[in-house]
DRENLUM-467051 format. One line per 10 residues: for each residue x, y, z of N, C-alpha, C. Coordinates in pm, whole numbers, always signed. Each point is the difference from the previous one (the first is absolute). Example, Ala and Ser with C-alpha at 12.3 -4.5 7.8 and 13.67 -1.06 7.14 Angstrom:
2
+1319/-569/+780/-89/+119/+0/+90/+120/+0 | -35/+105/-72/+82/+119/+6/-77/+109/+73 .
This chain:
458
-2820/+2686/-3332/+11/-139/+46/+99/-76/-90 | +88/-76/+61/+103/-73/-74/-54/-136/-42 | +21/-36/-123/-41/-132/-49/+118/-66/-70 | -19/-127/-34/+105/-71/-73/+26/+66/-135 | -107/+55/-59/+15/+67/-129/+91/+121/+13 | -20/+77/+108/+85/+116/+23/+146/-39/+10 | +25/-110/+69/+139/-45/+18/+65/-25/-135 | -74/-62/-91/+56/-28/-132/+19/+128/-80 | -93/+96/+16/+6/+123/-78/+117/+88/+42 | +26/+5/+129/+104/+91/+50/+136/-68/-3 .
+51/-21/-121/+133/-60/-12/+106/+97/+50 | -29/+128/-15/+95/+101/+48/-16/+16/+150 | +105/-25/+75/-7/-2/+146/-41/+134/+58 | +48/+111/-58/-30/+131/+57/-149/+33/-12 | -59/-30/-116/-143/+27/-19/-84/-82/+98 | +36/-125/+16/-78/-83/+91/+17/+45/+144 | +116/+50/+34/+25/+46/+136/-97/+112/+37 | -23/+93/-95/-94/+110/+27/-140/-55/+21 | -42/-93/-82/-132/-61/+15/-13/-70/+135 | +103/-72/+37/-2/-74/+126/-2/+95/+119 .
+71/+112/-13/+3/+98/+108/-141/+54/+28 | -72/+32/-107/-137/+51/+18/-88/-105/+66 | +17/-125/-39/-81/-107/+59/+26/-13/+150 | +126/+3/+38/+34/-20/+141/-48/+118/+84 | +9/+122/-55/-51/+115/+75/-149/-16/+28 | -73/-52/-98/-143/-26/+20/-21/-114/+99 | +82/-101/-13/-15/-118/+86/+23/+35/+146 | +87/+97/+28/+26/+38/+138/-125/+57/+66 | -86/+64/-80/-118/+65/+56/-115/-99/+22 | -27/-81/-97/-117/-89/+11/+32/-139/-55 .
+89/-66/+67/+42/-132/-49/-23/-105/+107 | -34/-114/-45/-9/-121/+82/-118/+0/+96 | -84/-96/-21/-114/-20/+89/+11/-137/+66 | +121/-30/+46/+21/-126/+71/+26/-119/-88 | +27/+22/-130/+25/-113/-87/+113/+36/-96 | +63/-100/-54/+105/+19/-100/-63/-18/-136 | +8/+101/-83/-63/-6/-131/+101/-36/-108 | -53/-36/-115/+89/-27/-114/+81/+124/-36 | -64/+116/+15/+69/+124/-33/+120/+20/+93 | -17/-35/+127/+112/+12/+93/+120/-81/-49 .
-29/-123/-38/+107/-89/-43/+63/+51/-130 | -82/+41/-95/+52/+52/-127/+88/+122/+26 | -45/+88/+89/+77/+120/+31/+136/-35/+60 | -1/-91/+94/+125/-38/+64/+97/-61/-101 | -52/-91/-81/+86/-63/-101/+52/+104/-98 | -89/+87/-47/+40/+102/-97/+106/+92/+60 | -23/+46/+120/+95/+92/+61/+137/-65/+15 | +2/-122/+46/+129/-67/+20/+76/-12/-131 | -72/-28/-110/+66/-12/-130/+51/+135/-48 | -81/+105/+18/+43/+134/-39/+123/+42/+80 .
-7/-19/+129/+109/+39/+87/+128/-73/-39 | -13/-127/-27/+116/-80/-39/+56/+48/-134 | -88/+31/-95/+44/+48/-131/+77/+131/+13 | -53/+92/+80/+66/+129/+17/+135/-16/+69 | +3/-89/+94/+125/-23/+72/+107/-55/-94 | -41/-89/-89/+96/-57/-95/+47/+103/-102 | -89/+91/-40/+38/+100/-100/+101/+100/+56 | +0/+22/+129/+96/+90/+65/-2/+140/-60 | -120/+50/-35/-6/+133/-60/-87/+94/+84 | -11/-31/+127/-86/+82/+85/+80/+121/+49 .
-42/+121/-36/+66/+121/+49/-36/+25/+146 | +75/+89/+64/-20/+24/+143/-142/+46/+30 | -48/+99/-75/-134/+53/+25/-106/-107/-25 | +17/-72/-109/-93/-106/-34/+7/-114/+101 | +121/-26/+48/+19/-107/+97/-74/+31/+130 | -1/+126/+42/-73/+38/+121/-148/-26/-17 | -54/+29/-119/-141/-30/-26/-26/-149/+10 | +93/-76/-51/-16/-145/+5/-1/-49/+144 | +87/+57/+82/+5/-40/+140/-132/+34/+70 | -53/+119/-28/-127/+38/+60/-112/-93/-47 .
+4/-32/-128/-100/-91/-55/+8/-136/+68 | +122/-46/+21/+13/-132/+60/-46/+1/+145 | +22/+112/+69/-49/+10/+137/-152/-13/+3 | -67/+66/-95/-145/-13/-9/-40/-143/-32 | +73/-59/-91/-28/-137/-38/+17/-95/+119 | +102/+25/+81/+24/-85/+117/-119/+4/+95 | -60/+117/+15/-118/+11/+87/-115/-84/-55 | -17/+2/-132/-106/-80/-61/+25/-149/+24 | +122/-42/-20/+34/-140/+22/-23/-39/+145 | +35/+90/+88/-19/-28/+143/-148/-19/+32 .
-85/+82/-62/-145/-15/+20/-49/-133/-56 | +50/-36/-116/-38/-128/-59/+37/-114/+93 | +121/+4/+51/+47/-108/+86/-74/+0/+133 | -37/+117/+45/-73/+10/+126/-134/-71/-8 | -59/-4/-120/-132/-61/-17/+6/-146/-41 | +118/-57/-5/+7/-144/-24/-60/-73/+119 | -94/-89/-21/-65/-69/+112/+100/-76/+87 | -29/-4/+127/+89/-70/+94/-62/-129/+52 | -117/-34/-50/-63/-126/+41/-11/-92/-121 | +7/-127/+25/-2/-97/-109/-145/-36/-35 .
-75/+99/-47/-140/-24/-32/-14/-49/-145 | -123/-23/-39/-25/-55/-133/+49/+94/-109 | -7/+131/+27/+39/+96/-102/+149/-12/-33 | +81/-23/+102/+144/-13/-22/+30/-119/-90 | -82/-102/+8/+29/-123/-73/-28/+12/-150 | -62/+109/-42/-30/+12/-142/+128/+22/-79 | -1/-52/-120/+120/+2/-83/+48/+142/-29 | -90/+88/-39/+41/+134/-39/+58/+77/+119 | -58/-20/+117/+53/+68/+118/+143/-43/+27 | +24/-127/-12/+135/-51/+25/+98/+48/-106 .
-47/+8/-123/+84/+54/-107/+44/+142/+32 | -91/+78/+52/+32/+140/+32/+108/+8/+107 | -13/-83/+102/+100/+3/+106/+137/-38/-54 | +3/-102/-84/+128/-40/-58/+59/+111/-84 | -85/+70/-75/+48/+111/-82/+56/+112/+86 | -66/+28/+111/+51/+103/+91/+142/-34/+46 | +18/-124/+41/+134/-42/+43/+100/+19/-113 | -39/-39/-118/+87/+9/-117/+45/+144/-23 | -96/+90/-8/+31/+138/-37/+76/+72/+110 | -43/-20/+124/+67/+68/+111/+148/-38/+4 .
+29/-125/-25/+140/-43/+2/+80/+71/-108 | -58/+13/-121/+72/+67/-109/+22/+147/+32 | -103/+65/+51/+12/+142/+31/+106/+23/+107 | +2/-88/+99/+97/+16/+108/+142/-3/-54 | +26/-89/-92/+134/-7/-59/+28/+120/-90 | -102/+46/-73/+18/+121/-81/+41/+118/+87 | -65/+13/+113/+31/+110/+91/+142/-10/+53 | +39/-120/+32/+134/-20/+54/+106/+42/-101 | -26/-26/-129/+98/+32/-104/+25/+150/-11 | -99/+83/+32/+19/+145/-11/+1/+67/+137 .
+31/-79/+102/+18/+52/+136/-122/+72/+54 | -119/-51/-29/-123/+61/+50/-66/-81/+109 | +59/-113/+36/-71/-89/+91/-21/+62/+138 | +80/+101/+34/-16/+62/+131/-107/+106/+4 | -53/+40/-116/-94/+111/-5/-145/-45/-13 | -22/-118/-50/-136/-50/-15/-4/-146/+40 | -121/-54/+2/-18/-139/+40/+58/-26/+138 | -36/+86/+94/+57/-14/+134/-77/-103/+82 | +8/+12/+132/-44/-106/+90/-143/-48/-24 | -91/+91/-34/-140/-42/-12/-17/-109/-105 .
+56/+24/-117/-17/-97/-108/+83/-124/+25 | +124/+18/+46/+85/-116/+30/-65/-88/+106 | -52/+64/+104/-65/-76/+107/-124/-72/-52 | -73/+68/-90/-120/-62/-53/+34/-124/-83 | +106/+9/-79/+43/-116/-78/+43/-112/+94 | +67/+37/+107/+41/-101/+98/-122/-71/+57 | -104/+76/+32/-121/-60/+56/-66/-93/-102 | -5/+46/-126/-61/-83/-103/+81/-128/-19 | +132/+15/-1/+86/-118/-15/-21/-98/+114 | -10/+53/+120/-24/-86/+116/-134/-71/-12 .
-101/+75/-49/-132/-59/-18/+5/-115/-100 | +83/+18/-103/+11/-105/-102/+54/-130/+58 | +67/+10/+112/+62/-119/+59/-89/-66/+105 | -117/+56/+22/-85/-52/+107/-125/-66/-57 | -58/-85/+80/-126/-66/-33/+8/-66/-138 | -110/+11/-76/-4/-60/-134/+25/+103/-110 | +30/+122/+41/+9/+108/-98/+108/-27/-104 | +117/-39/+47/+111/-25/-92/-35/-113/-96 | -62/-104/+53/-36/-113/-84/-98/+44/-109 | -99/+82/+37/-97/+48/-98/+71/+85/-106 .
+95/+80/+44/+74/+84/-92/+79/-85/-99 | +61/-105/+49/+78/-89/-85/-89/-69/-102 | -113/-50/+46/-88/-79/-86/-66/+87/-106 | -38/+121/+37/-88/+78/-87/+69/+101/-90 | +122/+41/+32/+66/+102/-79/+39/-55/-137 | -29/+78/-104/+32/-45/-135/+150/-27/-15 | +80/+102/+26/+146/-15/-12/+54/-34/+137 | +18/-128/+26/+33/-44/+135/+137/+50/+45 | +89/+29/-95/+133/+46/+39/-1/+146/+44 | -105/+72/-34/-5/+143/+28/+10/+29/+149 .
-86/-64/+76/-3/+28/+143/+129/-44/+67 | +65/-101/-56/+123/-49/+61/+119/+89/-34 | +21/+24/-129/+124/+65/-41/-4/+151/+16 | -103/+65/-49/-2/+146/+5/-17/+52/+142 | -82/-66/+79/-15/+46/+138/+129/-18/+77 | +77/-102/-34/+130/-17/+65/+92/+118/-30 | -4/+48/-125/+85/+113/-34/-24/+118/+93 | -126/+24/+29/-31/+110/+91/+44/-33/+142 | -31/-119/+45/+34/-38/+137/+150/+7/+25 | +77/-44/-98/+145/-4/+20/+59/+141/+2 .
-68/+95/-60/+46/+138/+16/-54/+61/+129 | -126/-24/+29/-66/+65/+113/+57/-42/+134 | +65/-116/+7/+50/-44/+131/+106/+95/+54 | +60/+81/-88/+97/+98/+49/-69/+108/+84 | -129/+20/-26/-74/+99/+77/-51/-57/+132 | -46/-125/-4/-60/-59/+120/+89/-105/+66 | +115/-28/-61/+101/-88/+58/-56/-136/+38 | +0/-35/+128/-28/-137/+43/-135/-54/-47 | -110/+75/+10/-128/-58/-44/+3/-54/-142 | +65/+74/-91/+3/-46/-137/+98/-114/-21 .
+107/-5/+81/+90/-114/-10/-74/-129/+31 | -77/+1/+106/-78/-118/+36/-106/-27/-106 | -62/+107/-49/-106/-16/-98/+52/-64/-129 | +121/+35/-40/+58/-62/-120/+7/-151/+16 | +47/-44/+115/+11/-144/+23/-137/-64/+13 | -96/+72/+57/-136/-54/+9/-61/-17/-139 | +24/+96/-88/-47/-12/-137/+62/-122/-68 | +131/-15/+14/+68/-113/-61/-54/-133/+53 | -21/-5/+130/-50/-124/+61/-142/-30/-46 | -82/+104/-13/-137/-21/-44/-3/-47/-145 .
+86/+57/-83/+7/-41/-140/+42/-146/-11 | +103/-38/+75/+53/-135/-13/-101/-103/+51 | -87/+41/+93/-104/-92/+49/-114/-12/-99 | -37/+111/-66/-113/-1/-91/+35/-55/-138 | +118/+35/-47/+39/-43/-135/+152/+3/-8 | +61/-111/+34/+147/-6/+10/+68/+28/-133 | -66/-33/-109/+61/+19/-132/+19/+148/-34 | -75/+88/+67/+13/+143/-26/+122/+61/+68 | +61/-72/+93/+110/+58/+76/+116/+42/-90 | +34/-82/-96/+110/+35/-90/-31/+126/-80 .
-128/+17/-36/-40/+119/-74/+17/+125/+87 | -36/-13/+126/+15/+112/+92/+148/+33/+20 | +81/-101/+20/+143/+22/+20/+63/+64/-123 | -43/-44/-117/+55/+53/-124/-37/+147/-17 | -123/+36/+39/-47/+136/-21/+53/+98/+103 | +30/-46/+120/+29/+92/+109/+141/-9/+56 | +72/-104/-32/+137/-14/+48/+89/-18/-122 | +40/+112/-58/+69/-6/-128/+148/-29/+13 | +52/-5/+123/+141/-32/+17/+20/-72/+133 | +119/-54/+18/+29/-75/+121/-4/+87/+125 .
+36/+128/-17/+1/+90/+115/-140/+16/+59 | -101/+7/-88/-138/+15/+48/-44/-123/+77 | +35/-117/-50/-34/-123/+71/+77/-11/+131 | +126/+43/-2/+80/-4/+122/-60/+91/+107 | -46/+117/-43/-63/+93/+94/-128/-60/+59 | -77/-67/-85/-122/-64/+49/+33/-103/+107 | +102/-81/-23/+40/-100/+99/+47/+65/+128 | +79/+106/-14/+52/+69/+119/-114/+60/+82 | -107/+39/-67/-112/+62/+70/-75/-97/+91 | +28/-128/-14/-63/-98/+89/+53/+11/+142 .
+128/+30/+12/+70/-19/+128/-54/+82/+117 | -48/+124/-21/-43/+78/+118/-131/-47/+62 | -73/-90/-63/-135/-30/+45/-8/-130/+78 | -88/+1/+98/-19/-121/+80/-66/-107/-84 | +24/-125/+36/-49/-112/-80/-152/-9/+1 | -64/+61/+101/-146/-9/+12/-71/+88/-103 | +70/+93/-62/-65/+97/-88/-34/-57/-138 | +62/-110/-37/-11/-46/-138/-41/-147/-8 | -54/-36/-114/-39/-138/-29/+125/-75/-45 | +61/-74/+92/+133/-56/-26/+0/-106/-110 .
-101/-86/-2/+1/-104/-103/-11/+61/-140 | -75/+110/-12/-7/+68/-129/+131/+71/-31 | +64/+56/+103/+130/+63/-20/+100/-102/-55 | -7/-122/+51/+92/-103/-47/-20/-25/-150 | -126/+3/-45/-27/-18/-143/+55/+118/-80 | -18/+121/+52/+52/+118/-69/+151/-8/-11 | +65/-41/+109/+146/-14/+1/+43/-97/-110 | -73/-111/-12/+32/-97/-104/-12/+59/-139 | -103/+81/-22/-18/+67/-130/+115/+96/-28 | +39/+76/+102/+110/+95/-17/+130/-74/-32 .
+24/-109/+72/+124/-76/-20/+9/-56/-141 | -114/-38/-56/+1/-56/-135/+5/+108/-107 | -23/+126/+41/-6/+110/-96/+139/+50/-38 | +79/+30/+100/+134/+53/-26/+97/-47/+108 | +125/+23/-26/+104/-39/+96/+18/+111/+104 | -95/+8/+91/+4/+100/+107/+49/-69/+127 | +95/+61/+68/+57/-64/+119/-97/+3/+117 | -23/-115/+60/-87/-11/+117/+80/+3/+130 | +131/+12/-11/+85/-8/+119/-44/+98/+110 | -30/+127/-31/-36/+94/+108/-128/-37/+76 .
-90/-74/-64/-129/-29/+65/-10/-145/+47 | +106/-77/-15/-5/-141/+43/-36/-14/+148 | +64/+76/+93/-38/-16/+141/-148/+28/+25 | -53/+105/-63/-142/+34/+17/-89/-113/-50 | +30/-52/-118/-83/-104/-59/+6/-130/+80 | +117/-33/+52/+10/-123/+80/-75/+15/+133 | +2/+120/+58/-82/+25/+119/-148/-13/-33 | -37/+46/-119/-140/-12/-43/-40/-146/-14 | +90/-80/-54/-29/-142/-21/-30/-71/+131 | +81/+27/+102/-19/-72/+127/-111/+60/+85 .
-55/+114/-44/-105/+64/+80/-140/-47/-36 | -18/-58/-118/-134/-43/-40/-30/-138/+55 | -128/-33/+7/-40/-129/+56/+53/-113/-89 | +47/-110/+61/+66/-106/-77/-96/-98/-67 | -100/+53/-68/-89/-89/-75/+73/-50/-124 | -50/-108/-59/+66/-56/-118/+2/+102/-114 | -111/+70/-21/-6/+99/-108/+101/+111/+21 | +12/+48/+126/+96/+106/+28/+144/-46/-19 | +27/-123/+40/+136/-54/-17/+35/-9/-149 | -93/-51/-79/+25/-12/-144/+17/+138/-63 .
-83/+96/+41/+12/+136/-51/+136/+59/+36 | +43/-22/+123/+130/+52/+45/+114/-64/-78 | -8/-132/-19/+107/-70/-71/+6/+41/-147 | -115/+32/-58/-2/+48/-139/+81/+128/-12 | -19/+91/+96/+78/+123/-1/+147/-29/+29 | +26/-84/+99/+138/-30/+40/+79/-60/-116 | -66/-81/-80/+68/-59/-116/+57/+110/-90 | -78/+104/-25/+48/+110/-85/+109/+80/+71 | -10/+12/+131/+101/+76/+75/+133/-73/+0 | -3/-132/+20/+125/-78/-2/+70/+19/-134 .
-76/-4/-107/+59/+20/-133/+56/+142/-13 | -69/+96/+62/+40/+140/-11/+127/+31/+77 | +16/-60/+118/+112/+36/+89/+103/-112/+10 | +3/-89/-98/+81/-122/+12/+149/+27/+15 | +46/+118/-40/+143/+32/+15/+28/+83/+125 | -103/+30/+77/+16/+83/+120/-8/-88/+123 | +114/-34/+58/+3/-93/+113/-75/+54/+121 | +13/+131/+25/-67/+58/+116/-151/-13/-11 | -53/+18/-121/-145/-14/-20/-43/-146/+12 | +78/-91/-57/-33/-142/+11/+5/-49/+144 .
+87/+61/+80/+7/-37/+142/-128/+35/+74 | -78/+92/-56/-130/+35/+58/-111/-84/-62 | +9/-23/-131/-106/-71/-73/-2/-149/+35 | +115/-64/+5/+3/-146/+16/-60/-49/+132 | +33/+59/+115/-62/-50/+124/-152/+9/-2 | -52/+110/-56/-146/+15/-10/-59/-105/-93 | +67/-24/-111/-47/-100/-97/-2/-139/+62 | +107/-35/+69/+8/-132/+65/-108/-14/+105 | -24/+108/+75/-106/-2/+101/-136/-26/-64 | -29/+70/-109/-128/-19/-70/-15/-143/-50 .
+102/-50/-66/-6/-135/-56/-19/-106/+108 | +58/+24/+116/-8/-100/+107/-132/+4/+75 | -78/+108/-19/-128/+11/+72/-119/-48/-83 | +23/-44/-122/-110/-46/-85/-59/-129/+55 | -131/+0/+14/-72/-122/+37/-57/-60/-129 | +59/-109/-46/-37/-55/-130/-141/-59/-1 | -55/-25/+116/-139/-47/+6/-97/+108/-46 | +43/+127/+8/-87/+110/-43/-26/-3/-150 | +85/-69/-75/-18/-8/-145/-117/-90/-38 | -46/-83/+92/-101/-100/-34/-132/+62/-44 .
-27/+123/+44/-126/+65/-34/+15/+98/-117 | +117/+2/-61/+26/+97/-106/-22/-60/-138 | -18/+91/-97/-19/-42/-138/+131/-54/-58 | -9/-94/-95/+121/-58/-58/+98/+103/-56 | -52/+104/-66/+90/+100/-59/+80/+72/+108 | -66/+36/+109/+70/+66/+111/+108/-91/+55 | -31/-128/+13/+96/-96/+55/+123/-12/-90 | -23/-18/-130/+111/-18/-94/+85/+127/-7 | -66/+116/-8/+74/+127/-6/+82/+21/+127 | -59/-33/+114/+70/+17/+128/+120/-93/+8 .
-17/-124/-45/+111/-95/+2/+115/+50/-88 | -32/+47/-119/+103/+56/-88/+74/+115/+67 | -76/+83/+72/+60/+114/+70/+95/-47/+110 | -45/-95/+82/+83/-49/+110/+132/-57/-51 | -8/-79/-105/+120/-61/-57/+92/+107/-58 | -59/+99/-67/+80/+107/-60/+74/+81/+106 | -69/+32/+110/+64/+76/+108/+113/-82/+63 | -25/-128/+23/+104/-86/+57/+123/-5/-90 | -22/-17/-128/+114/-6/-94/+77/+130/-1 | -72/+113/+4/+68/+131/+1/+89/+14/+122 .
-48/-46/+115/+80/+9/+121/+121/-92/-6 | -21/-123/-44/+108/-99/+1/+109/+30/-103 | -31/+84/-98/+103/+43/-95/+98/+98/+64 | -40/+58/+112/+82/+102/+66/+99/-65/+96 | +109/+71/+28/+95/-44/+102/-19/+78/+130 | -119/+56/+17/-29/+79/+119/+18/-83/+127 | +45/+64/+105/+30/-70/+125/-121/-71/+59 | -121/+52/-26/-121/-59/+58/-32/-137/-60 | +54/-29/-118/-20/-132/-59/+67/-106/+87 | +107/+40/+70/+69/-92/+90/-54/+8/+142 .
-15/+123/+52/-41/+15/+140/-141/-50/+25 | -85/+3/-103/-138/-47/+16/-25/-127/-82 | +104/-81/-13/-9/-122/-81/-106/-96/+52 | -17/-8/+131/-100/-94/+54/-141/+39/-42 | -30/+130/+3/-132/+46/-44/-18/-23/-150 | +102/+32/-78/-8/-17/-145/-18/-148/-35 | +71/-87/+71/-15/-145/-25/-142/-45/+28 | -59/+51/+107/-138/-34/+31/-96/+51/-106 | +27/+121/-51/-85/+57/-106/+7/-87/-125 | +120/-39/-38/+16/-86/-119/-74/-132/+19 .
+14/-60/+118/-70/-125/+27/-150/+14/-12 | -54/+109/+53/-145/+21/-6/-48/+24/-143 | +80/+70/-81/-40/+24/-139/-2/-132/-78 | +102/-84/+20/+4/-130/-69/-118/-87/+44 | -30/+1/+128/-114/-76/+51/-130/+52/-61 | -13/+131/-9/-120/+62/-57/-18/-42/-146 | +110/-5/-75/-8/-42/-140/-51/-143/-10 | +48/-87/+88/-46/-140/-4/-148/-10/+34 | -47/+84/+93/-142/+0/+35/-86/+49/-117 | +47/+104/-68/-74/+51/-116/-9/-105/-110 .
+104/-79/-13/+3/-101/-105/-91/-119/+31 | -8/-40/+128/-65/-127/+34/-133/+14/+74 | -30/+117/+54/-127/+15/+72/-105/+60/-94 | -107/-73/-30/-102/+50/-94/-76/+122/+52 | +0/+22/+130/-76/+111/+56/+49/+136/-50 | +126/+8/-42/+53/+127/-51/-44/+28/-143 | -38/-105/-72/-47/+15/-138/+105/+69/-89 | +126/-41/+16/+109/+59/-76/+45/-96/-110 | +13/+51/-120/+56/-79/-110/+151/-15/+23 | +51/-123/+9/+143/-20/+29/+94/+75/-94 .
-42/+17/-125/+88/+71/-94/+17/+147/+37 | -95/+55/+77/+7/+141/+38/+109/+28/+103 | +47/-105/+67/+101/+21/+105/+138/-54/-41 | +12/-46/-124/+130/-52/-46/+108/+108/+3 | -40/+121/-37/+95/+112/-1/+58/+23/+139 | -87/+8/+100/+45/+23/+138/+82/-118/+51 | -43/-120/-33/+72/-120/+45/+142/-2/-56 | +14/+38/-125/+131/+2/-64/+92/+103/+67 | -53/+119/+26/+85/+107/+52/+30/-15/+149 | -89/-60/+76/+35/-27/+140/+110/-106/+5 .
-3/-93/-97/+106/-101/-7/+135/+66/-30 | +1/+96/-91/+124/+72/-30/+49/+79/+121 | -95/+56/+75/+38/+73/+121/+66/-93/+101 | -57/-120/+16/+58/-100/+92/+139/-43/-49 | +12/-19/-130/+129/-40/-57/+108/+104/+29 | -40/+129/-2/+97/+107/+24/+52/+1/+143 | -71/-68/+92/+44/-2/+139/+134/-72/+16 | +35/-84/-96/+130/-67/+6/+115/+101/-1 | -26/+113/-63/+105/+102/-11/+7/+89/+123 | -99/-13/+89/+1/+79/+123/+88/-69/+103 .
+6/+58/+118/+83/-58/+106/-59/-133/+48 | +81/-75/+72/-39/-135/+43/-126/-3/+84 | -43/+116/+50/-116/+1/+89/-123/-58/-68 | -17/+25/-130/-117/-53/-70/+9/-152/-17 | +119/-51/-12/+16/-146/-5/-35/-61/+135 | +42/+68/+108/-32/-52/+133/-149/+8/+29 | -65/+99/-60/-144/+18/+23/-85/-82/-98 | +61/-60/-99/-77/-69/-105/-90/-111/+53 | +39/-79/+103/-95/-99/+53/-126/+65/+57 | +20/+114/+66/-114/+75/+55/-90/+49/-114 .
+61/+55/-105/-77/+48/-115/-78/-113/-66 | +68/-112/-17/-62/-115/-66/-116/-56/+81 | +14/-6/+131/-107/-54/+84/-124/+88/-6 | +19/+132/-13/-114/+91/-16/-64/-19/-137 | +84/-20/-101/-47/-1/-139/-81/-123/-36 | +11/-106/+78/-72/-123/-35/-151/+22/+11 | -63/+8/-112/-145/+22/-1/-72/-125/-43 | -70/+8/-113/-81/-112/-46/+61/-70/-121 | +120/+40/-37/+61/-58/-119/+58/-138/+28 | -11/-87/-100/+65/-131/+5/+97/-15/-117 .
+34/+114/-61/+91/-3/-114/+120/+90/+28 | +110/-35/-64/+122/+79/+13/-7/+119/-95 | -55/+109/+47/-4/+122/-81/+134/+73/+14 | +20/+99/-85/+127/+75/+4/+29/+63/+136 | -97/+64/+65/+30/+58/+132/+50/-105/+99 | -65/-117/+4/+43/-105/+93/+139/-52/-38 | +25/-11/-129/+129/-51/-44/+114/+90/+48 | -18/+132/-14/+107/+91/+41/+10/+11/+152 | -112/-16/+70/+5/-3/+146/+77/-123/+49 | -28/-114/-60/+71/-123/+37/+148/+10/-33 .
+30/+68/-112/+140/+15/-40/+78/+85/+100 | -69/+88/+72/+66/+82/+102/+36/-82/+124 | -76/-106/+25/+17/-78/+124/+114/-102/-15 | +78/-17/+107/+95/-110/+2/-69/-122/+62 | +77/-109/+19/-58/-124/+52/-59/+19/+139 | +67/+78/+85/-51/+25/+135/-131/+78/-6 | -7/+92/-94/-122/+79/-15/-118/-86/-42 | +25/-90/-94/-106/-91/-46/-49/-87/+115 | +95/-53/+78/-38/-84/+115/-81/+80/+100 | +37/+127/+18/-71/+85/+96/-145/+21/-45 .
-18/+27/-128/-135/+19/-52/-81/-127/+18 | +60/-113/-29/-71/-129/+7/-51/-29/+140 | +75/+42/+100/-39/-31/+138/-90/+105/+62 | +8/+123/-49/-72/+109/+67/-135/+35/-62 | -21/-33/-126/-126/+42/-63/-116/-80/+57 | -123/+58/-4/-118/-70/+50/-24/-131/-75 | -66/-90/+66/-26/-132/-58/-75/+10/-132 | -93/+96/-9/-81/+15/-122/+85/+34/-122 | +116/+62/+21/+85/+40/-111/+110/-100/-33 | +21/-97/+90/+114/-91/-17/-8/-79/-130 .
-118/-52/-34/-13/-81/-121/+24/+86/-125 | -55/+122/+0/+21/+89/-114/+148/+32/-16 | +65/+30/+114/+142/+32/-6/+82/-120/-51 | -37/-119/+43/+72/-121/-43/-8/-16/-151 | -121/+21/-56/-19/-14/-145/+83/+105/-75 | -7/+124/+49/+72/+109/-67/+151/-24/+7 | +48/-44/+116/+144/-21/+15/+48/-116/-87 | -78/-105/-10/+38/-112/-86/+11/+45/-146 | -94/+84/-44/+7/+54/-136/+125/+86/-17 | +33/+77/+103/+119/+85/-5/+127/-84/-8 .
+5/-107/+80/+118/-87/+1/+21/-63/-138 | -108/-45/-64/+10/-58/-134/+49/+106/-100 | -53/+120/+14/+41/+108/-91/+149/+30/+17 | +45/+7/+125/+139/+34/+27/+94/-107/-56 | -42/-126/+10/+81/-110/-54/+6/+10/-153 | -115/+31/-61/-6/+3/-147/+82/+114/-59 | +12/+111/+72/+75/+115/-53/+141/+6/+58 | +31/-91/+91/+135/-4/+58/+17/+102/+108 .
């Protein structure tokens, strides 16, 4: 019987290999009564370390190497039996800490062994479909019901189940192709939903270069949008974009189709725009990609119902406002053709954002501290100021923008000042005659303040 003491005693890999061989031969005859024992786990861990040590030493002769291969085949059968007896129901026993630790350890060791085998070209001789399929089933089980959550909460080393199991999955998908490609994304989506802060750790451990991340992105394209949790995918995309400079150009059409396919709830729109913000930054020099991204972005921004914010928490409101302003500024910095061809929609979006800011400032029902929106107010003003450098269409649309923007403010804030500066005398007269009666007095006060300011600064 193998114990932790034995592992320490057998520093010499060859001596321990003989001991382990005898144990496995016995285990094949009378092993496992439907449960995973501590000895099982110790054996698996010990074997993986021995195997790795021998592989690194590179001193295995041909005859000895054949014995090692036979030993590993026996070991694979033992592991398969262990995995076969992993419970498939989320009963009370599964929820125990030690049981969950064992499962995490299995994932850890199997991933290491799989890579060891690949290094010496043995992956085709052992660990075939039975074990790979079993790991796939276990992985799928981890993504269902409350099992994954229990695993996350109860496992001592929380990174173990995320990082080491990924190593195995990313290799095994070559055997099972599409199922594992989808499973990789399901794992990422589940992680980002349960603990978003762990996503960077997973990316660091499993995507060691840009090519690996690029392949992951490319693997999205063959699958229908119904197969995956799109809002979680958007979060994963954001994490990837912040990790390295990986080009999103090849997957932009797929992602934009995904954006327009989900229900247009406020949460989904904000989630989509969060991802789009990172994509705009990523593809800002690629005109063809921006020609796909900008129309979708403008569509999303124009479909926001600002009344939906009334039931949201202050933090969500402030964060969302910062996001909207940031996306608008990113678009308006570009000379993309859609900034001109869709100027009427963009003008309406700007007007609604300015109006929303005034409501947040003056309506107590939002419970927003005015200082929390100063940042957004300043940058939307700069975005409006930049419209002077665009074509005359924004000047012609400025009365329309201003009439939308009139909210509850009675003060000349920066956004109103730059909107008024865009308007000529005819535009001002048009606003004065066309706006609703309820807004006329507010507009009169704001315009008088603007006129005094303009005189004072020349």
